[in-house]
C-alpha positions as CSV (number, residue, x, y, z in Angstrom):
1,P,-59.7,-12.8,39.8
2,E,-56.3,-14.1,41.0
3,E,-56.2,-16.9,38.5
4,M,-57.3,-14.5,35.7
5,E,-54.4,-12.2,36.7
6,R,-52.0,-15.0,36.6
7,T,-53.2,-16.3,33.2
8,L,-53.1,-12.8,31.8
9,E,-49.6,-12.2,33.3
10,D,-48.6,-15.7,31.9
11,D,-50.0,-14.8,28.5
12,I,-48.3,-11.5,28.5
13,S,-44.9,-12.9,29.7
14,G,-45.3,-16.0,27.3
15,S,-46.0,-13.5,24.5
16,S,-42.7,-11.7,25.4
17,E,-40.8,-14.9,25.5
18,E,-42.1,-16.0,22.1
19,D,-41.2,-12.6,20.8
20,D,-37.6,-13.0,22.2
21,L,-37.4,-16.3,20.6
22,R,-38.5,-15.2,17.3
23,E,-36.1,-12.3,17.5
24,T,-33.2,-14.8,18.6
25,I,-34.2,-16.9,15.6
26,E,-34.2,-14.0,13.2
27,D,-30.8,-13.0,14.6
28,L,-29.5,-16.4,14.2
29,R,-30.7,-16.6,10.6
30,F,-29.1,-13.3,9.8
31,Q,-25.8,-14.3,11.4
32,L,-25.9,-17.6,9.5
33,K,-26.5,-15.8,6.1
34,E,-23.6,-13.4,7.0
35,N,-21.4,-16.2,7.9
36,A,-22.2,-18.0,4.7
37,K,-21.4,-14.8,2.7
38,A,-18.1,-14.4,4.6
39,A,-17.3,-18.0,4.0
40,D,-18.0,-17.7,0.3
41,A,-15.8,-14.6,0.1
42,Y,-12.9,-16.5,1.8
43,V,-13.3,-19.4,-0.4
44,Q,-13.1,-17.1,-3.4
45,I,-9.9,-15.5,-2.1
46,L,-8.3,-18.8,-1.5
47,S,-9.4,-20.1,-4.9
48,Q,-7.8,-17.0,-6.5
49,E,-4.6,-17.5,-4.5
50,L,-4.6,-21.1,-5.5
51,D,-5.0,-20.4,-9.2
52,S,-2.2,-17.8,-8.9
53,K,0.1,-20.3,-7.4
54,V,-0.9,-23.0,-9.9
55,A,-0.1,-20.6,-12.8
56,V,3.3,-19.7,-11.3
57,L,4.1,-23.4,-10.9
58,E,2.9,-24.2,-14.5
59,E,5.2,-21.4,-15.9
60,S,8.0,-22.7,-13.8
61,L,7.4,-26.2,-15.1
62,E,7.4,-25.1,-18.6
63,E,10.7,-23.2,-18.1
64,K,12.3,-26.2,-16.5
65,T,11.0,-28.5,-19.3
66,F,12.3,-26.1,-22.0
67,E,15.7,-26.1,-20.1
68,L,15.7,-29.9,-19.8
69,D,14.8,-30.4,-23.6
70,K,17.7,-27.9,-24.4
71,A,20.2,-29.8,-22.2
72,L,19.1,-33.2,-23.7
73,F,19.5,-31.7,-27.2
74,E,23.0,-30.5,-26.4
75,L,23.9,-33.8,-24.8
76,S,22.7,-35.7,-28.0
77,E,24.8,-33.3,-30.1
78,L,27.9,-33.8,-27.9
79,R,27.3,-37.5,-28.1
80,K,27.3,-37.3,-32.0
81,S,30.4,-35.1,-31.9
82,S,32.2,-37.7,-29.6
83,V,31.3,-40.6,-31.9
84,D,32.5,-38.6,-34.9
85,Y,35.7,-37.6,-33.0
86,F,36.5,-41.3,-32.0
87,Q,35.9,-42.2,-35.7
88,V,38.4,-39.8,-36.8
89,L,40.8,-41.0,-34.2
90,E,40.3,-44.6,-35.2
91,N,40.9,-43.6,-38.9
92,E,44.0,-41.7,-38.0
93,R,45.2,-44.7,-35.9
94,D,44.5,-47.2,-38.8
95,C,46.4,-44.8,-41.3
96,A,49.4,-44.6,-38.8
97,S,49.4,-48.3,-38.3
98,A,49.3,-48.9,-42.1
99,A,52.1,-46.5,-42.6
100,L,54.2,-47.9,-39.8
101,A,53.6,-51.6,-40.7
102,P,56.3,-51.8,-43.4
103,K,58.8,-50.1,-41.1
104,L,58.0,-52.5,-38.2
105,D,58.2,-55.5,-40.6
106,S,61.6,-54.3,-41.7
107,L,62.8,-53.9,-38.2
108,E,61.5,-57.4,-37.2
109,G,63.4,-58.7,-40.3
110,T,66.7,-57.4,-39.3
């Protein structure tokens, strides 16, 4: 009878331990699923923030590229103007030299 009581008690307490383990496993599975949902939501938030920052950087890059292209165009136009201006100066110098050449020749001859 004592052995039977122990066996019965062991069976009852074993059953309770198994139930506790099953409940713990179910709780852990639930927590795992909830953590996975939370992690997915967090990744979505981070992804949206990253997309937003990338969009801002792309817009800024486009603006800077436009400004750089504009500055390069203005520099090119300025360079053309400089070349034209120096050609005008060279022509004026050549005309002045040609006009002064006879006077210089007459001065040197005297």
